[in-house]
N, C-alpha and C positions, 0 to 999 in steps of 0.2 A: 504495500501500499505506500502511497506519495505521502511524504509528511506534509503536514499543513504547514509547520512553521521549523524555519532551516535557521543557522547561525550564517552572516556573511560578513562584509567587512563594516555594514550599519550595525548590526546585531544580532536581535532575532526576527526575522524577514519571514512575513506571509506575502507568497509570489501571487496567491489567488486574490488578493486583495490589495496587493501591493502598498503596503504598510509595514512597520517596524514598531515593535513593542520595547517601549523603555530604551530606544537606541543610546548608541553608545558616540554617535557622533551626527551633525547635520543630516537632516534626510528631508525628502518631501511630505512625508505622512508619518505621524507618533500615534501611535495608543498608547498613554501613561497610565501605570498603574498608580503612581505616588508620586511627591513632591519633594522627596529626598532626592539628594544632588548626584547620586550614585544610579539613580534610575531616572531621573528627569532634567534632561539639558537643553541649553538655549541652540535655537540655528535650526528645528525645524520649520517647513511652510505651513504646514495643518498641524493642529495639536488636538487629540480627542483624550477626555479626562471626565471623571466624575464630578455631577456640578458643586458637590460639597467642598472637592480639593481645588478648584479654580482659584480663587482668591489668594491661597498659600502659592498655588503652582505658576500663578502669573508675576505674584511678587518674586519667585525664585527664578524663574528663566527671563522674565522681561514681556513686553506685550507684542514684541516682534512676531510676526506670523498667525494664522487664523485659531481662535481658539473655539472647539465646541464643548458644550456642558453637555453629558450624558446622565440621563436619570438610573440608578441603580435598576436592574431588571427588566430594562426596555430596549429591546435589540435595535439594532440599525444595520445597514448595509456598506460594505465598503467593496468595489468589484465584484468576486463572485461570493464574499462571505457573508456571514450573517453574526455580527457581534452582540457580545451583551456582556456588561458590568456588572459585579457583585460584591459587595461589601467585603475588604479584607481584614476591617477589625485592626488594622496594623496603626494608622495615624487618622486623621481626619481628611475625608477623602478620597483614602485608600480604598483599591476596588482589585481585584481578580479579573481575568478576561477569559471569557468563551469565545471560541473562533470555531463557527459552523461552515462546512463546505461539503462538496460532494465527497472530500477523500476522509471524512470523519469529523470529530469533535473533539477539539484541542481545550483544554485550561491551561492557564499559566497566572502562577501565582505571585509576581512579584515578590512581595515581603508580605509576612500575614500573622494572625495571633488568634488563639481560640479564646483566650480571656477576656472578660468585659472589660470595657474602658468606656467613661462616660463621655468621653470627647469624640467618641467614632462610633458607628454602625456595626453591629456583632459581623463577623465572620460569617457568611454563608456558603454552604457547600451546594454544588451541582454537580451532576452528573455529565460523566465524557470517557472520551475513549484512551486519551492519552492525558497525565497529569504532569505539567510541569513545575515542581516544588521547590521553593528555598529550602536552604538547609544549611544556614548559620549557625543554629546549635545543632548540627546533627550528628549529636554523641548522646550516648544513654545516660551520662552524668547530669546532661542538663534538663533539671526538672525543677519548674518554677513553684516556689511558696506561696499561699495565697496572698495578693493584692492588699488585703484588709492586714495581715502579719506584717509585711514589709513598709506599708504606712506607720502602724503603731512604731513599729521599731526607729523610723526617721523622727516622729515626733517624741518619742523618748530621748533619743539623742539630742534631738532639739532643745527640749525643757533642761537636759543636762548642761551645754552649753549656755543656756540663759541662767541657771543656778551658778555657773561658773565666770559669766560675764564675759562669754569669749563668740566672736562672730564664730557661725554654723556656716561653710561653704560648702553647698554641695552640688558636685559637678553631674551633668545630665546633657543629654545631645539637646540643642536647641530648639530641635522640630518634633514635634510628637512626645518626647519623654517628659520635658520640660511643661508642657501644656496638662499633660496628661497626671504630672503630679501638682499642680494648682488645681486641678479639677477635684483629686482627692482630697486636697487638704481645707477646700472652699467649706466653711462653718467649722472648719476644725483647727485653724491658724491662730495661734493666740496674738499673734502681731503681725501688719503686711510682710509682705515677702520682694525682696530687692531681686532686681532681675540685672543681670549684664545685656548690653547693649545689644548683642547681637539677639539676644531673645526679644527683645521688647515690640519690635513689628509683626513679627511673628504671632507673640500673643495676642498681638492686635488683632489679627486676622481672627485668631479663633474667638475673641470676645463679638468682634462685629458679627458672627454668626449665633449668636445667643447662648453660647455656652459657659455655664457658670463657674467660675475660677475665682480662686482666691484672690483678696486685694494685694495688690504689686504696685513696686514704686522702681523706677528705675535709678541704678545706681549713681549714673550722671547727674542726678539730682538732689542727692545727700548734701546735707551743709557741710562746709569745708572743715575739715577736723574730727567728722564723725568717725567715731572707732567702731560701730557696728556692734557694740558688745549685747551679746544674746539673739543678735538679730540672722536670720535665715538669707543666704545669698544664693543661689542660683546661677552656674555658672556653667559656659560649654567645658570639654576637658582640655581644647586650646588654651584657656587662660592658665592653665596649672603650670608654675613656674614662671610664668611672666611678669613684669613689673607692674601690673593691674592689682595684682594680690597684696602688693605692701600696703594696699588702704583696709586689708583688713590684719591686725597685728595679733598675734598670739591665735590664730583660729584654729579651729578643729575642722578636718575636711572628711568629705565624704562622696563617694560615687555610687551611682544608681545604674545597672547594667547588667544585664545577663552573664557578660564576662566576670562577675563578683563570685558566682557559681562556684568558680575555682580559688581558693585562697592566695595562691600564688601570684594572680593578678593584682589582687590588691596590693600584696607587699612589693611586687616589682615595680607598682605604681604610686606608691608611697602616699597612698589615702589611709587617713584613720580608720574609716570605717568603711565596710563595703556593704550594701544593699542589692539586694537579687530581685530586680524585676525588668523584665524585658518585653518590649515591642515586638518581639519576634516568636514563633512557636516553639517550644519546648520539643523534646523529643518525644513524649507521649502523644503531644498534640500533633507532631508531623506525622505520626503513625496514624493515628486515629482519622487524621485528614485523607489520607494515600485511601484508606477503606472508603470514607464516607463518599468520597469521590466517584467512587466504583468504576475506575479505569482499570483497563486490563494491562495499561502499559504506565509505569511510573518513571520521570526521568529527573534526575534531582539538580539544581542549578542554585548559583549563588552562594556557593559555600563548598565544602568539603563532603561530600555526600556519598562516599564509598560505603559508609557503614550502614547509612540509611539502607541503599539499595540493595545491599547485601542481604538486610535483615528481612526487605519485603520481596527478596528472592526469597527466601527462607519460608516465606509464608504463601508462597506460591503465584508472588505476581511477577509479570515482566517488567525488569528494573534496571536502568544503567545511571550512571554518574557522568554531566558534562558539566564541567566548570565553565561558563561559556565565555566568560570574559580572561580567563587564562588561554581558552584555545584560541581567542583572537588577538591576544597578544597586550591586554588591556590590563593594567592595575588600578585598580580602586581600593581605598582604604575603608576600613568596617566600620 
């Protein structure tokens, strides 16, 4: 059977519809799963993306090119294909893609998670013949604790910093994770949360869509000489070790990420605390989703998927691993 999607110089290409999904370079027509930089790039002539994600997407890639807002679950046609976007549960406006053609039905995940998130629609499975799944955390060791437990740990750590009069600097990704934390802290944060400048416009995009987030203030608007004693500051990982950190003397640092499931990651990066919360699927969710999609063939992408592919083969599925970016000679940071 002819493959509906194949890797080429532009990324993951569909010849029947003449479009690319999350292209790696400028192309004529792009279907975008979400606005993270390793999935959404500037330069396409046409973009198709879920309506909820367009404000963040246009902020990230600029407004050059034509943007088409697509409703979840509403099919549209490109060339000889029928495409439907479904909620991916990853970040606001994230989507999985179903591509139907005479050669079968293929599903592409982009990034996804199965845990509830107040900032985005819950992941929705659908039936397909072939399922291309991310596997960022494609090892059995990666299993996420309940979100409520992690938020309680963060609040306890913050309270300890309040009691000690120390700034609590919490590192997290600027798009998706920061806003998810703010949504979980809404109504529970004991005082406003300070934001690094990289997070402010993205958080504004979320607020403009009516999401309930904890009260925030830009660090740039703090009074001169403010030592942020007992305050919580959200910052991207790139700020760690930078001159910007001098504003927070004697601070305690934490990092929120699925990578914190491995203690060695926290020690190597020098954080005082590691909080295990990810916007990606953990091992059980990757396995369950492969079954939920009812696919006869599974292809792992966006990560090291050898372990997942091997496990799925043991369960009787046809499964293979394809590191799309590596096969195209492209390097993207995690």
